[in-house]
C-alpha positions as a printed NumPy array, in Angstrom:
array([[ 15.406,  59.916,  29.617],
       [ 12.772,  59.776,  32.084],
       [ 13.125,  60.433,  36.105],
       [ 10.678,  58.346,  37.257],
       [ 10.676,  60.691,  40.695],
       [  7.423,  60.564,  41.496],
       [  6.886,  57.227,  42.612],
       [  8.049,  57.535,  45.693],
       [  7.472,  60.664,  46.274],
       [  4.145,  60.285,  48.563],
       [  6.205,  57.709,  51.179],
       [  8.889,  60.081,  51.581],
       [  7.744,  59.897,  55.161],
       [  7.482,  56.351,  56.133],
       [ 10.608,  55.77 ,  57.802],
       [  9.973,  58.562,  60.329],
       [  6.44 ,  57.189,  61.149],
       [  7.38 ,  54.624,  63.826],
       [  5.872,  55.946,  66.8  ],
       [  2.315,  55.338,  67.717],
       [  1.314,  58.913,  67.777],
       [  2.056,  58.885,  63.848],
       [  0.043,  56.106,  63.138],
       [ -3.006,  58.115,  61.102],
       [ -0.136,  59.582,  59.3  ],
       [  0.781,  56.523,  58.251],
       [ -2.536,  54.732,  57.177],
       [ -2.967,  58.085,  55.303],
       [  0.207,  56.639,  53.576],
       [ -1.271,  53.699,  52.315],
       [ -3.994,  55.712,  50.607],
       [ -1.509,  57.525,  48.935],
       [  0.582,  54.332,  47.935],
       [ -2.63 ,  53.173,  46.493],
       [ -3.68 ,  56.066,  44.229],
       [ -0.036,  55.676,  42.85 ],
       [ -0.67 ,  52.014,  42.067],
       [ -3.297,  53.558,  40.402],
       [ -1.21 ,  55.669,  38.164],
       [  1.566,  53.463,  37.805],
       [ -1.741,  50.898,  36.263],
       [ -3.301,  53.803,  34.135],
       [  0.456,  54.842,  32.515],
       [  1.115,  50.668,  32.175],
       [ -1.805,  50.97 ,  29.657],
       [ -1.472,  54.3  ,  27.888],
       [  0.326,  54.013,  24.564],
       [  1.593,  57.509,  25.099],
       [  3.443,  59.56 ,  27.959],
       [  2.138,  60.545,  31.196],
       [  3.353,  63.145,  33.431],
       [  1.061,  63.803,  36.859],
       [  1.684,  66.037,  39.923],
       [ -0.895,  66.08 ,  42.564],
       [ -0.935,  68.427,  46.108],
       [ -2.774,  68.12 ,  49.267],
       [ -3.077,  71.328,  49.87 ],
       [ -3.744,  71.061,  53.486],
       [ -0.496,  68.651,  54.516],
       [  2.09 ,  69.823,  51.606],
       [  2.423,  66.44 ,  50.628],
       [  3.015,  65.931,  47.289],
       [  2.891,  62.824,  44.312],
       [  5.291,  63.135,  41.499],
       [  5.456,  61.062,  38.185],
       [  7.252,  62.495,  34.99 ],
       [  6.583,  65.339,  36.77 ],
       [  9.685,  67.507,  35.428],
       [  9.097,  66.368,  31.834],
       [  9.074,  69.987,  29.578],
       [  5.9  ,  68.495,  27.656],
       [  2.982,  70.666,  25.536],
       [  0.372,  72.555,  27.05 ],
       [ -2.358,  72.871,  24.353],
       [ -5.399,  75.119,  25.929],
       [ -4.085,  74.719,  30.06 ],
       [ -1.651,  77.671,  29.2  ],
       [ -4.576,  79.813,  29.757],
       [ -4.023,  79.633,  33.538],
       [ -0.999,  82.111,  32.778],
       [ -2.704,  83.796,  30.949],
       [ -5.477,  84.773,  32.874],
       [ -3.37 ,  85.029,  35.784],
       [ -1.746,  87.729,  34.712],
       [ -4.591,  89.633,  32.9  ],
       [ -5.655,  89.685,  36.968],
       [ -2.03 ,  90.777,  38.169],
       [ -2.333,  93.98 ,  35.77 ],
       [ -5.86 ,  94.849,  37.059],
       [ -4.666,  94.738,  40.814],
       [ -1.742,  96.657,  39.218],
       [ -4.501,  99.441,  37.739],
       [ -2.517,  99.049,  34.167],
       [ -6.254,  97.505,  32.738],
       [ -9.12 ,  96.953,  34.158],
       [-11.798,  94.747,  33.959],
       [-14.628,  97.017,  32.591],
       [-12.29 ,  98.154,  29.688],
       [-14.337,  97.082,  26.612],
       [-12.948,  95.508,  23.3  ],
       [-14.841,  95.553,  20.111],
       [-13.962,  92.333,  18.011],
       [-12.524,  92.865,  14.941],
       [-12.209,  90.393,  11.574],
       [ -8.875,  89.707,  12.075],
       [ -8.888,  88.779,  16.013],
       [-11.239,  85.632,  14.691],
       [ -8.772,  82.259,  13.984],
       [ -9.522,  78.823,  14.047],
       [-11.382,  77.336,  17.563],
       [-12.725,  80.544,  17.943],
       [-16.014,  79.238,  19.235],
       [-18.22 ,  81.835,  20.26 ],
       [-16.584,  84.384,  19.006],
       [-16.955,  83.248,  15.147],
       [-20.376,  83.759,  16.039],
       [-20.305,  87.732,  17.217],
       [-20.443,  90.611,  14.664],
       [-17.416,  92.312,  13.789],
       [-16.841,  95.541,  13.846],
       [-19.765,  96.067,  16.618],
       [-20.076,  93.598,  19.39 ],
       [-18.439,  95.249,  22.49 ],
       [-16.757,  92.892,  25.294],
       [-15.229,  93.961,  28.213],
       [-12.025,  92.565,  29.246],
       [-13.641,  90.401,  31.646],
       [-16.119,  88.964,  29.054],
       [-13.226,  87.937,  26.357],
       [-11.547,  86.467,  29.791],
       [-14.526,  84.539,  30.597],
       [-14.886,  82.712,  26.749],
       [-10.894,  82.433,  27.086],
       [-11.518,  79.856,  29.608],
       [-15.324,  78.574,  29.689],
       [-14.931,  77.79 ,  26.395],
       [-11.771,  77.841,  25.412],
       [-11.986,  80.333,  22.619],
       [ -8.778,  80.88 ,  20.916],
       [ -9.739,  84.469,  19.711],
       [-10.752,  85.484,  22.61 ],
       [ -7.735,  84.044,  24.186],
       [ -5.594,  85.9  ,  21.425],
       [ -7.008,  89.173,  22.369],
       [ -5.765,  89.173,  26.08 ],
       [ -2.389,  87.989,  24.784],
       [ -1.742,  91.294,  22.465],
       [ -3.519,  93.203,  25.443],
       [ -1.175,  92.123,  28.617],
       [  1.736,  91.102,  26.085],
       [  3.182,  87.505,  25.671],
       [  6.528,  89.101,  27.326],
       [  4.802,  89.827,  30.434],
       [  3.268,  86.672,  30.897],
       [  6.516,  84.864,  30.919],
       [  7.908,  87.76 ,  33.238],
       [  5.17 ,  86.1  ,  35.397],
       [  6.174,  82.895,  35.536],
       [  9.716,  83.653,  35.918],
       [  8.835,  85.462,  39.244],
       [  7.409,  82.834,  40.162],
       [ 10.792,  80.421,  39.571],
       [  8.781,  78.335,  36.738],
       [ 11.032,  78.509,  34.514],
       [ 10.041,  75.508,  31.684],
       [  6.695,  76.916,  31.417],
       [  6.199,  79.166,  28.227],
       [  3.521,  81.366,  26.522],
       [  6.135,  81.434,  23.031],
       [  2.966,  81.634,  20.245],
       [ -0.487,  82.715,  20.28 ],
       [ -3.411,  79.952,  19.391],
       [ -3.461,  78.43 ,  15.913],
       [ -0.443,  79.972,  15.042],
       [  0.5  ,  77.248,  13.364],
       [  3.377,  78.538,  11.709],
       [  4.951,  79.082,  15.184],
       [  4.147,  75.252,  15.665],
       [  5.898,  74.083,  13.224],
       [  8.621,  75.95 ,  13.631],
       [  9.246,  74.465,  17.071],
       [  7.455,  77.463,  19.685],
       [  4.774,  75.068,  21.725],
       [  3.533,  76.729,  24.51 ],
       [  5.181,  74.487,  27.139],
       [  4.975,  73.541,  30.843],
       [  5.546,  70.781,  33.252],
       [  3.401,  69.48 ,  35.543],
       [  5.18 ,  70.2  ,  38.84 ],
       [  5.167,  73.322,  37.268],
       [  1.147,  74.068,  36.498],
       [  0.759,  72.51 ,  40.025],
       [  3.265,  75.662,  41.171],
       [  1.617,  77.701,  39.754],
       [ -1.769,  76.648,  40.814],
       [ -0.685,  76.808,  44.364],
       [  0.83 ,  80.283,  44.171],
       [ -2.037,  81.124,  42.881],
       [ -4.217,  79.762,  45.591],
       [ -2.067,  80.573,  48.693],
       [ -2.166,  84.541,  47.078],
       [  1.639,  85.094,  46.116],
       [  0.511,  86.192,  43.477],
       [ -2.454,  88.341,  43.712],
       [ -4.756,  90.106,  46.703],
       [ -7.256,  88.411,  48.789],
       [-10.342,  89.366,  46.58 ],
       [ -9.083,  89.14 ,  42.988],
       [ -7.729,  86.202,  44.203],
       [-10.825,  84.75 ,  44.76 ],
       [-12.587,  86.045,  41.455],
       [ -9.682,  84.427,  39.645],
       [-10.576,  81.126,  40.918],
       [-14.608,  81.946,  40.508],
       [-13.597,  82.327,  36.418],
       [-11.618,  79.705,  36.612],
       [-14.161,  77.388,  38.031],
       [-17.16 ,  78.205,  35.503],
       [-18.541,  74.927,  33.844],
       [-16.876,  73.794,  30.784],
       [-16.178,  70.117,  29.145],
       [-12.718,  68.973,  30.938],
       [-11.199,  65.634,  31.968],
       [-10.918,  66.468,  35.81 ],
       [-14.263,  66.97 ,  37.008],
       [-16.352,  64.345,  34.326],
       [-17.016,  61.582,  36.613],
       [-16.893,  64.092,  40.172],
       [-19.296,  64.827,  41.985],
       [-21.755,  67.606,  39.918],
       [-21.718,  70.134,  43.018],
       [-18.242,  69.882,  43.683],
       [-16.094,  73.217,  42.815],
       [-12.892,  72.551,  39.85 ],
       [-10.909,  75.591,  39.023],
       [ -9.091,  73.97 ,  36.275],
       [ -8.256,  74.151,  32.437],
       [ -7.72 ,  71.547,  29.787],
       [ -6.214,  71.486,  26.931],
       [ -6.293,  69.357,  23.967],
       [ -3.82 ,  69.236,  20.643],
       [ -3.156,  66.287,  17.899],
       [ -1.389,  64.019,  20.081],
       [ -1.884,  65.92 ,  23.605],
       [ -4.144,  66.221,  26.251],
       [ -4.421,  67.844,  29.466],
       [ -5.995,  68.948,  32.49 ],
       [ -4.802,  71.204,  35.587],
       [ -6.472,  72.82 ,  38.318],
       [ -7.547,  72.623,  41.788],
       [-10.373,  70.407,  43.396],
       [-11.871,  72.051,  46.365],
       [-13.044,  69.002,  48.26 ],
       [-14.154,  69.511,  52.089],
       [-11.183,  70.835,  54.254],
       [ -8.243,  69.042,  51.748],
       [ -8.162,  70.917,  48.742],
       [ -5.64 ,  69.315,  46.203],
       [ -3.815,  70.517,  43.167],
       [ -3.801,  68.096,  39.913],
       [ -2.012,  68.422,  37.124],
       [ -2.098,  65.325,  34.273],
       [ -0.33 ,  65.717,  30.979],
       [ -0.047,  63.449,  28.009],
       [  1.671,  63.696,  25.201],
       [  2.733,  61.29 ,  22.113],
       [ -0.612,  59.413,  22.414],
       [ -1.378,  56.954,  19.631],
       [ -5.378,  57.507,  20.915],
       [ -6.573,  61.216,  22.36 ],
       [ -9.526,  59.572,  23.607],
       [ -6.61 ,  57.231,  25.514],
       [ -5.195,  60.307,  27.163],
       [ -9.1  ,  62.115,  28.014],
       [ -9.362,  58.384,  29.689],
       [ -6.069,  57.902,  31.749],
       [ -6.545,  61.709,  33.147],
       [-10.461,  61.289,  34.177],
       [ -9.505,  58.415,  35.772],
       [ -6.137,  59.623,  37.504],
       [ -8.456,  62.448,  38.977],
       [-11.049,  60.751,  40.079],
       [ -8.582,  58.632,  42.05 ],
       [ -7.722,  61.251,  43.867],
       [-10.538,  62.948,  44.71 ],
       [-12.104,  60.023,  46.142],
       [ -8.818,  59.665,  48.365],
       [ -8.658,  63.237,  49.458],
       [-13.167,  62.95 ,  49.771],
       [-12.266,  60.314,  52.513],
       [ -9.568,  62.27 ,  54.022],
       [-11.818,  65.342,  53.719],
       [-14.486,  63.533,  55.971],
       [-12.526,  61.122,  58.194],
       [-11.489,  61.1  ,  61.928],
       [ -7.845,  60.547,  62.403],
       [ -8.416,  56.667,  62.573],
       [-10.316,  56.213,  59.025],
       [-14.086,  56.757,  60.178],
       [-15.906,  58.512,  57.761],
       [-19.087,  59.617,  58.745],
       [-21.495,  60.878,  56.077],
       [-24.724,  63.205,  56.67 ],
       [-26.927,  59.964,  56.575],
       [-24.533,  58.018,  58.422],
       [-26.708,  56.028,  61.314],
       [-24.996,  53.524,  61.742],
       [-24.827,  51.788,  64.98 ],
       [-21.556,  52.405,  67.594]])
């Protein structure tokens, strides 16, 4: 049974906001309520299961909707794989410049660019392989990284962060493992927490944290940024499987960056799952963009604003 635990999350502090000094925060709560209404409507019209977790990185305020349900991650698990690669580089166990020669045995379904490379001859740095994993979600590249860092080490990193429901349990395109129920899984809340911990430097030092998000921000076909400004920085990783559409990332909206994880499963039509993610991400961005550019009373000042005071 689902616990609709997120529906009231943005409203938790309303009872404490009766004094005039807290009026601006109360105004913000109204915007959160409108975002909540949009998400509820998206859920109502989706023939499938929806989970959402949104975090304001400036204030710590959260919105959680079915956020503790364990759902398939598809390729969004690659965020955790990438984090462990960076951690091992920080520990000196690996170097981004380490070279790897692509082998025929590495190639699996969903290989994308790797399938066009020449096995036995093409040499890539580990960072190049990681870039293929993130930018085009290359599954062969992902499996190379998993073999190099160790599946058990990815899960140990997640354990160290208290993310006990997020698990890498199989390599990419291992249909036998998937049929046996060994799916890669997470909850929206834990995907949100993983990204927050990375953002706040709890996993990597400052230099590697910046490089991690630089790599995760490489342009890719995904849902969160689909209707957002082209020059907006979005560090995200989508995921797709039959009946599953996901996307998790950080949207760097001015001085109000936010984390968003939207996961859908049991979809009757996958296209509708993607559309729900786009709608929710766009509504969240529109709210945080206004908060970023507004005064405490809600006056939004844009560079082109020349209206009379």
